[in-house]
C-alpha positions as CSV (number, residue, x, y, z in Angstrom):
1,M,75.1,92.9,54.3
2,L,74.0,95.3,57.5
3,G,74.7,98.2,56.1
4,L,72.9,96.7,53.1
5,L,69.0,96.6,55.4
6,L,70.1,99.9,56.5
7,L,69.8,101.7,53.6
8,Y,66.8,99.4,52.9
9,W,64.9,100.9,55.3
10,I,66.1,104.4,55.2
11,G,65.3,103.7,51.6
12,K,61.4,102.1,52.3
13,Y,60.4,104.6,55.1
14,F,61.4,108.1,53.2
15,Y,58.9,106.1,49.5
16,K,56.7,105.8,52.5
17,L,56.6,109.6,53.7
18,A,56.6,110.1,50.2
19,E,54.4,108.4,49.4
20,E,51.6,109.7,51.5
21,Y,52.1,112.7,50.4
22,N,52.6,112.4,47.4
23,K,55.8,113.7,46.6
24,S,58.3,111.9,43.8
25,K,59.0,108.2,45.7
26,W,62.5,106.9,44.4
27,G,63.7,110.1,44.8
28,F,63.3,110.6,48.6
29,S,63.8,107.4,49.2
30,I,67.4,108.3,47.2
31,L,67.7,111.3,48.4
32,G,67.0,109.7,52.2
33,I,69.6,106.9,51.5
34,A,72.2,110.0,49.7
35,V,71.2,111.8,53.5
36,Y,72.5,109.2,55.7
37,Y,75.8,108.5,53.8
38,A,76.3,112.3,53.6
39,G,76.2,112.8,57.5
40,I,78.9,109.4,58.3
41,I,81.4,111.9,55.0
42,L,81.0,114.9,56.9
43,A,81.1,113.2,60.7
44,S,83.9,111.4,59.2
45,F,86.1,114.4,58.6
46,T,85.7,116.6,61.6
47,T,86.2,113.1,63.8
48,G,89.6,112.4,62.1
49,I,90.3,116.1,62.1
50,V,89.9,116.7,66.2
51,I,91.0,113.4,66.8
52,G,94.6,114.3,64.2
53,I,95.0,117.4,66.7
54,F,94.7,116.5,69.5
55,Y,95.7,112.8,69.5
56,P,96.6,111.8,66.3
57,Q,98.5,108.3,67.4
58,M,94.8,107.0,67.4
59,L,94.3,107.4,64.1
60,E,97.5,104.9,63.1
61,N,96.1,102.4,66.2
62,T,92.0,102.3,65.9
63,N,90.5,99.3,63.7
64,E,88.9,101.2,60.4
65,T,85.8,98.7,61.7
66,V,85.6,100.1,65.0
67,L,86.3,103.7,63.2
68,G,82.6,103.0,61.1
69,L,80.7,101.4,63.4
70,F,81.1,104.9,65.6
71,M,79.6,107.1,62.0
72,L,76.8,104.7,61.9
73,P,74.2,106.7,64.6
74,F,75.9,110.1,62.8
75,G,75.1,108.7,59.7
76,I,70.8,107.5,61.3
77,L,70.5,110.9,62.9
78,S,71.3,112.5,60.3
79,C,68.4,110.7,58.4
80,Y,65.8,110.9,61.0
81,L,66.0,114.8,61.5
82,L,66.1,114.8,57.5
83,Y,62.3,112.7,58.2
84,I,61.6,114.4,60.9
85,I,62.1,118.1,58.5
86,L,60.1,116.8,55.4
87,E,57.7,115.2,57.6
88,K,56.8,118.8,59.5
89,T,56.7,120.7,56.3
90,W,54.7,118.6,53.7
91,K,51.8,118.6,56.6
92,K,52.3,122.2,57.5
93,A,51.4,122.9,53.4
94,K,49.0,120.2,53.6
95,S,47.3,121.7,56.3
96,D,47.1,124.9,55.2
97,E,46.2,123.7,51.2
98,N,43.5,121.9,53.3
99,R,42.5,125.2,55.4
100,F,42.8,127.2,51.7
101,L,40.7,124.7,49.9
102,N,37.8,124.8,52.9
103,Q,37.4,128.9,52.0
104,I,37.1,128.7,48.8
105,S,34.3,126.1,49.8
106,E,32.1,128.3,52.3
């Protein structure tokens, strides 16, 4: 249930960002959720390989719920980074567009 709530909030923030800059709202909501899962998968593989090399018994003895909670910040961080990148890119494009329109009107 907590995971669904998190997916809702991720989708909502990307939806609002896309709406603010007149982009595909649902497309970027889905992209945000996909990046969340991609961040978790990438961090899981990396962590699994590192732990498997240095301390293989830990993977057998650790609870899966604990590993899932450990990966949660990596998914959130990947979404946050994408959000910041999109916001900066779109803000710059919008200001460049406004500057170009002001030059044309002068």
